[in-house]
C-alpha positions in Angstrom: -144.8 104.3 -113.2 -147.2 107.0 -111.9 -147.6 107.5 -108.2 -150.2 105.1 -106.9 -149.9 102.7 -109.9 -149.6 99.2 -108.7 -147.7 96.5 -110.7 -150.1 93.7 -111.4 -148.9 90.3 -110.2 -148.6 87.8 -113.0 -151.1 84.9 -113.0 -149.4 81.7 -111.8 -150.9 78.3 -112.3 -150.0 75.8 -109.6 -150.9 72.1 -109.6 -149.8 69.0 -107.7 -149.1 65.7 -109.5 -148.2 62.3 -108.1 -145.6 60.5 -110.2 -147.0 57.2 -111.6 -144.7 54.3 -112.6 -145.4 55.1 -116.3 -143.4 58.4 -115.9 -140.2 56.7 -114.6 -137.3 55.0 -116.5 -135.4 51.9 -115.8 -133.4 53.7 -113.1 -136.6 54.5 -111.2 -136.5 58.2 -111.8 -138.8 60.5 -113.9 -137.7 60.2 -117.5 -136.2 63.6 -118.6 -138.7 64.2 -121.4 -141.7 63.9 -119.1 -140.8 67.3 -117.5 -141.9 68.9 -120.8 -145.2 67.0 -120.4 -145.4 68.6 -116.9 -144.7 72.0 -118.4 -147.7 71.3 -120.7 -149.9 70.5 -117.7 -148.9 73.8 -116.2 -149.6 75.7 -119.4 -153.0 74.0 -119.8 -153.9 75.0 -116.2 -152.6 78.6 -116.8 -154.8 79.0 -119.9 -157.8 77.7 -118.0 -157.0 80.1 -115.1 -156.8 83.2 -117.3 -160.2 82.3 -118.9 -159.0 81.0 -122.2 -158.7 77.2 -122.0 -157.2 75.5 -125.0 -160.6 74.2 -126.1 -162.1 77.7 -126.3 -159.0 79.1 -127.9 -159.1 76.5 -130.6 -162.8 76.9 -131.1 -162.0 80.6 -131.8 -159.5 79.5 -134.4 -156.2 79.9 -132.6 -153.4 77.6 -131.7 -150.1 77.7 -129.7 -147.5 75.5 -131.4 -144.2 75.2 -129.4 -141.3 76.8 -131.3 -138.7 76.6 -128.5 -138.4 74.5 -125.3 -135.7 74.7 -122.6 -135.2 72.7 -119.4 -132.5 73.1 -116.7 -132.5 69.9 -114.6 -131.4 70.3 -110.9 -132.5 67.1 -109.2 -134.7 64.0 -109.9 -138.0 62.7 -108.8 -139.2 59.1 -108.5 -142.3 57.0 -108.4 -145.0 58.2 -106.0 -143.4 61.6 -105.4 -145.8 64.4 -105.1 -144.7 67.3 -107.4 -145.7 70.9 -107.5 -145.7 72.2 -111.0 -146.0 76.0 -111.7 -146.3 78.0 -114.9 -146.7 81.7 -115.6 -146.9 83.8 -118.8 -143.4 85.4 -118.8 -143.8 87.7 -121.8 -145.8 88.4 -124.9 -144.0 89.9 -127.9 -146.1 90.4 -131.0 -147.0 86.9 -132.3 -144.9 85.0 -129.6 -145.3 84.2 -126.0 -143.2 82.5 -123.3 -144.4 80.3 -120.4 -141.9 79.9 -117.5 -142.3 76.7 -115.5 -140.8 75.0 -112.4 -141.2 71.6 -111.0 -140.6 71.1 -107.2 -140.5 68.2 -104.8 -141.4 69.9 -101.5 -139.0 72.8 -101.3 -136.5 71.2 -103.7 -136.3 72.6 -107.2 -136.2 69.7 -109.7 -136.2 71.7 -112.9 -137.0 75.0 -114.3 -137.4 76.1 -117.9 -139.7 77.6 -120.5 -141.5 77.1 -123.7 -142.0 79.7 -126.4 -145.1 79.5 -128.6 -146.2 81.1 -131.8 -149.8 82.4 -131.6 -151.4 81.2 -134.9 -154.6 81.1 -136.8 -155.4 77.4 -137.1 -156.9 77.7 -140.6 -153.7 79.0 -142.1 -151.1 78.2 -139.4 -149.9 81.7 -139.9 -148.7 83.7 -136.9 -151.0 86.5 -135.6 -150.7 88.9 -132.8 -151.4 87.4 -129.4 -155.0 88.5 -128.4 -155.1 91.2 -125.7 -157.1 89.1 -123.3 -154.2 86.7 -123.0 -151.4 89.2 -123.3 -152.6 91.1 -120.2 -151.7 88.2 -118.0 -147.9 88.4 -118.7 -145.3 89.6 -116.2 
């Protein structure tokens, strides 16, 4: 790094979400698979925040299929809990990108994880390099 060069802060999407009954299981806690839906909510907001919402990306002929998903569960949430969901673009490598996510209840980390996506042309479903306007927002 050159003297005076600043490291850009990664763009972080942050949203709040109140858990409805529909998200809980018979034990009254958020069903484990719903955390991946929460990750998708964060990813959707992240894309909107960086100026490339899914709708525009798709209208330009690109898609982001999930090729890997990982969640580490730490604690549980229940009905009517107000969650904070965050997502940031962790890295871009050629045709792939990774979005890191966390779900918190107050200061308590409920889970953290990531999804990895291929950047594809929708017409052919073939991977293509992530466009620079998206890649510039990674850590």
